N, C-alpha and C positions, 0 to 999 in steps of 0.2 A: 486501392482503399475504397472502403464503402463509401459512396457518395452521399449516402443517408446518414453517416457518422456525424455527431455533433460532439465537437472538442471545444471545452472551456478551460483555459489555463487559470490557476490560482497561485498568487505569490505569498500569500498569507502563510504564516508559520502553522504547523498542525500540532495538536496536543491538547492536554486538559485545558489550556487557557483559551483555545479557540473553539471549544465544543458548542459555544452559542452560535458560531458561524457554520460549523459542520456537524450538524447534528442529524437527528432522525430524518428530517424533511429533506436535508440535502442528500443523504446516502440513499434513501428511498427511491430517488429519482436516477440513479446510476445503473448501468448494465455491467460497469467494470471500472477499474481506476487503473492509471498509469501514472507512475511518480518519477520524480528525478529530484531526489532529496539529497541534502549534503551533509547528513548526520546519521549515526546509527540509532540514536534515540527517536527521531521523527520516522526513520524507516521501521523500527519496531511497533511504534504506536500505530501506523498505518496497516502494518500486518494485523495487529488486534483487531482494528475497525473493520478490515476486509473479511476477517474470520467470522465477526459477529455479524455483519449483514451479509454474508454469504456471498461476496463480490470476488470476482477474478483479478489479480492485481498484476501488473507488469512494472517492475522496478528496475530502475536503473540509477547509477550514481554513488551509492555508499560502499561500493565494492572497488572503487577506482578502475584501474586498469586491468583488474583481474578478469574481467570480461565472463564473469559466472552466469550461468542460466540454469534454471531449476522449473521443471514442470510439476505441478503437484494438484492432487485431487483435493476439493473442499474438505473431505472427511479425514485428511492427513492433519489433524491438529497437533500430534506428537512430533511429526516431523517438523512443523513449523516451529515449535518450542524448541526443539533439538537445534534448529538452523539458527534461531534468534540467540541461542547461548553462543554458538560459534561467532556470530557477528560481534558480539560484546566483548569477546577476548582480545 
């Protein structure tokens, strides 16, 4: 791991109701996002936020034991939307 990496864990719910905590000031300070969310709604919300702020996201948790991994370019918005629909099923 990079010894210069700064990791700060947050346990607050992410969504419209916490945009006062996780707004522009919060995302503008980030180089990337790592999540371990427990529901698809939060996962889709964070996916949208990372797209908007053009941040890479490493996600784990919402697919359980399926062990799914995807590498996507920032410009692949259509792929993310398709993947989001697959998760919602």
